[in-house]
N, C-alpha and C positions, 0 to 999 in steps of 0.2 A: 490579520487575516491567516487562516490556516487552511491549504489546500491539500487534500489526500489523493494521490494518485493509486489507483487499485487496479488488479488485473492478474491473470496468470502470469507464469514465469515466462519471459521471453515477449511480453505483450508490449514492451517499449517503456515500460515504467521510468526506469533510471534515464534513458535518453530523453523523455518528455519531461522529467522532472527538471532535468538541467537546463533544456531549452526554455522553458516556462520561467524558471529562475532568471535566466539571462534576459529574457523578454521584459519582465517585470522590472528588474533592474534598469534597463534602457528607457524606462519611462521615467526614470528618476526617483523611483520608489527603493526602498531597501528589501531585499529578497534573500532568503537562505535556503538552500536545499539540505534536506534531512532524509537519512535512510534507515530504515527498520527492516530486520534487526540491525542494531548497531553492532558490529563484531568488534569494535574497540573498547568495549566495556568487558567486565568480568563475566557478566551473565551473557554478552553476546559472543564471548570465546565459548562458553558452553554450549550454546545453541549451535555453534559453527561445528563443532565436535560431534554433536547429535547429528546433525544433517550429514556428515561425512561418514557416519556409521561407528563412529569410535565409542559412543554411548547410546544407551538405549532407554528410553523413556516411554512411558505410556501417553496417549494423546492427551489426557488432562494435565499430565506435568508439563510437557512439551508446549501447550498453550500457555499455562503459567509462566513458563519461562520468557516466552515471547511478549507476554503483558508486562511481566517484570521489567524487561529490557526498555519498555517505553517510559515505565514509572522511573527508571533509573534516571531517563532524559527529562522527565517533567519539569525540574527546576529550570533547566535551560530553556525549555520550550514556552514555559511561562515567562522567565525573563526576557526572552526574544519577542514575545507577542506584545508585551507590555512596553517593549522599546519600539514599537510601530513596524517591526520587521514582518513581511508577509512570509509565512513558512510553507515550503513545498515539500510535502513527505511522500517518498518513494516508499509505499506500504504504511498503513496505520492501523486502526482499530479495526475496520472491516475485514482485514486480514485474517486476523485470529477467529473472527465469527465464520467466515468462509472456509478456512482450512479446518477449524474445528468442528463446524457443522458436517463437513465432508466425511470426517471421521466418527460422526455418530454424537458428537457434544451437543449440549444444549445451546442453541444460540442466543436465549435469553440470559443465560448463565454467563456466557462469553462477553455479553454487552455489558452485564451489570459489574462485571468485576473491573471494566475499564470506565466506569462512569466519572471516575474523579480526574481522568485525563482532559486535557483542553479539547474541546469539540471541534470538529472540522466546520468551516463555513461552507465549505464545498468539497464533495467527493467525487472524482471523475474516475469512472470506470471504463478502462481500455479493454474493450471486448474483442477477444480473439478465439478461434476454436482451439481446442486442446491439440488437435492435430498440427495446427500452425506452430504452437509452442514446442513441439517435439521437432517439426523440422528447422526451426530457427536455432536450435543448439543440440547439436548432436553428440557432442562429447563434454566430459566433466558434469554431468548432471547429477544433482543430489538425489536424496532418497524420494522426495515428493516429486521431482521433475520426472522420475522414472516411473512413475505410477500413473499412467493414463486414465485407469477407471476414477483414481482419484481426483485428478484434474478435470475431469467431466463433471463429478459432484460439486467441486469449488467453483465451477463457472455457474452452475445451477444455483448456488448459494449467492454468488455475486448478483446474478440476473435478478433474483427475488430482492436481494437489499438495494438494488438500484432502482425499484420503483418508490423508495422513500423520498420524501422531500429533501433537499439539498444535494441530490445526486444527479449526475449527467452521465448518460451512457454514450460513449464514443467508440465508433468501429474502428478497432486496432488493426484491422486488416488492410487498412489505406496505406499510403506511402507515410514515411516518416514526416515530410513537410505538410502534407494534408493533415494529418493527426495533430501537428502542432497549431496548423491554423485552426482547426475546430476548437481545440482546447484554448487558444487564446481569446477567440470570439466568445466562447462561454464564461470565462473568467473576466473578460471585460464587461460582459452582460451583468455578472454578479457583483462587480465593483461598483458600476452604476447604480445598482439598488441599494447599496449601503450608505 
């Protein structure tokens, strides 16, 4: 099973990814947390440079880097899924769609170029207000995090995407433990249906 956690920056994705991985492991199943972008790869390093303003790319090129970063890890994702490991991803396919669409790119194109990646069985959208994102991290923000208007458009894209089958919207404004409980209930429900 591949579970993707999506949302604005500072919505709790990293924390909830780790908590969900640990909760799945506690049931005796194998689970692994994966984070995108993966800054440990050559493409990931280039993404980090761009986010810090050391490189300048048009929106299309930036999204192609994000997508290429996921394709870099596709052999690992395939191997882990075939080995019966539940993957919990901190950002995945929907992130490129949300951020790209917020920058005026065609969401259908963004989906199409990622069609050969493993499909998520469940996508969990941790919904927070853009103002909450800003208040949770006041220093060390990258260029996307600093753009409140962009964050508003990103959230709009996620809200639109969350109406698709296989998506669950979770109120990310709740406490960390409340969010973890809701996520666990949604994942358990999905596992029962498999």
